[in-house]
Residue, then its C-alpha position, 0 to 999 in steps of 0.5 A: m903414563h901418569e894418572p892424575s891423582s886425587k891425593p894432594a902432594a905430600g905436605h899439602r892438604s885438600r880442601r876436603d881435608l881442611l874442612k874435616l880438620g876445621a869441623a873436628t877442631a870446632l867440635g872439640a872446642v865445643a865438647l871441651p869444658r870451658v875451663a879445660r881450654a884455660a888449663a894453664e891458668s891458675r885458679a883461686l876461689s874465695f869462700y865464706c862459710l855462713h855456719t862456721g864463720e870461716a873465710m879464705t881465698v885458696e889457689y887450688c890450681t896453679a898453672g893447670r895443676y891441682q894443688r893437693d894441699a889446697l884441695r885438702t884445705v877446700d875439703r876441710l872448709l866445705r866440710d859438713h858443719r853439723t858432724n865435722q866430717v870432711h870429704p873430698i870436693d870434686p875439682a870439676l865443681l871448683d872449676a865450675l864455680w871459678a868459671l861462674r864467678r869469673h863470668v859474672g865478674s864477682r870479686a866477692h867470696l862465695h857465701v856457702v850455705s851448704g857444701y859436703r853433707s854426710h849421709e846422716t845430715n842429708e837424712l836429717l835435712r830430708r826429714t825437715e826440709p822440702g826438696v832435699a834429694r835422697a841421692s844428693y850430690h852434696v853427699e858425694g862432695r859434688a855440690l855447693d849451695f851458695f850466693l854471691p853478695d855482690r850479684h843478684l841471685a837471678q844473675v848467678r842462676r842465669a850464668a850457671l845455666g849458660l855455662r852448662f857445667g852440671g845441675v843448677g837449682y834456684y832457691p830465691r826464697s831461701g836466697f841461694v843457688h845450687v850448682d853441682s858437677g852432675p849431669v846438666r839439668t835445672w830446677 
């Protein structure tokens, strides 16, 4: 005599299995960064550095693969303009900036106020500027202070907060937004 089995026949899924699979898929989609879901896309950014006058557009990721030479170009462009020191810029930060620029529909260059900062520059700024952190993500190549001239600063801030990639600082008097690849937080 055959006992009825609670297991579905091979190749078939029970309703419970499908619900579990759907929940796991949904959770994975929420947990993955928005940019990772677009992994096969090519990504480019345009920068204008206020302190050096340098401008460029660089495709730093092609078909989901970071381009080593392009990343080095970005590192050089976002160097500490006071000391001329170059440091690797976190690709996750670049992805956040790419997604942010795309989200607000901007075609403008990111106008860079501050990218990488050496320890010396960060200490100088801490002595002369209010609100500069001792353990700044700028020193790690994980932060950018910028504005988009074709978008209101408040719009850029709102979009950055909505994307929840990392830290978002708002400096309307100074005219820039800070975005970093650290933990999600705001000030």
